[in-house]
Steps between C-alpha positions, in 0.01 A plus 500: 500500500880453506627242249861605445624239746359237262768573236692182417854502359557126460340481153760551224523774240650409162716708266382519141839371384460171690379177343157358572639192674469644853165663416359164392627341821350783706152454353518121525595515868255770612137595451571864415336650192776745407860596560675835449759569233751786513746661261815622672309479826205712382154343481411398144187287541365163609518153353176304538472137600235474228783521242695215659420260216674738258821527701810317384789469749772612260317813385556833672232707671591771250315305232179550701554871564187602311291238677572641846202626700531838666332541837635576847433689823707720729540504876256791508224314313192462720397146589169521310688606188740209557207257509358660186835458323505131591149455364538707184810308391392155622823479699592357838824696533579869447840670467554808716710777343674805645536844339793377288295205364707252700324190632478513881323166528155353446156480655350150518121497450450250782684728744301810403167317520608369841554857622160600357325213676663607827323838489195582718282465188547125531596450864235699684155341541235645275274436203549538128253709300527544124309793353467655156391832356564732207865584458418872528261459793717378784755646736700328770411777743130426447561126539683559828220731619235237423690233692579721799143637517400146602753492786727270300870523415632501144809276515582528131359564155629457148367485146476141379326554168417764242298435186245688289517808726417291808753467778510214754643568844591244766469613862619344826274623778529447872142449614264235629201647318577506130130521414471866605812591303373321189161669525662842525710434191181410312339828608798675343437304177787255537442144383600221739698239308605290797437524872439299811230232494307690768416777254126538568427637153631186332322283754171678427546444128569132560188460713283671237651284230428184704141614561444575130639160405264325744208706371574405138523134596153496658 
């Protein structure tokens, strides 16, 4: 997925020798979480909007040098890594640096998410299936084989959770019969976390539960 055309150059970059007056105004007039700071044009770090209450207009950015956060991406950074960088640093803007550590511009989280949403994973019709298994027991090639063995198309898959040696994987599948796909995953010892409401296995469990409840109430 190509995201380089989403680089914006209208957001300012501040020199460490400048006062905080313009930085304060920037944060008050925008909803951005961070802004880049340079020293002689070279990237030094990021000021956070979370520190706004500590800023005094007459002070210089230099006085906050050791409070600067240090994260960035390059033009070559893959879009998934860009999204991870946003998430890891709780930021909605990312500076983009070149080989000389010069700031080329920024990525805006809203723009990148917009590109992501425009992918076939979201646009093409299909169903969402969330599965889980041991972190050492899965492979994406096996997952694709399971889906395709049921005459379905795998539109996308990514890991959405990992805890206690169990991995959770979200799938987008192009099929009208999710039940067969879900049943095949169970035969391969995958647990179904979320799937379509027509999943016959879940429906059977519900019916048995309803019958047991009626029996106990007799």
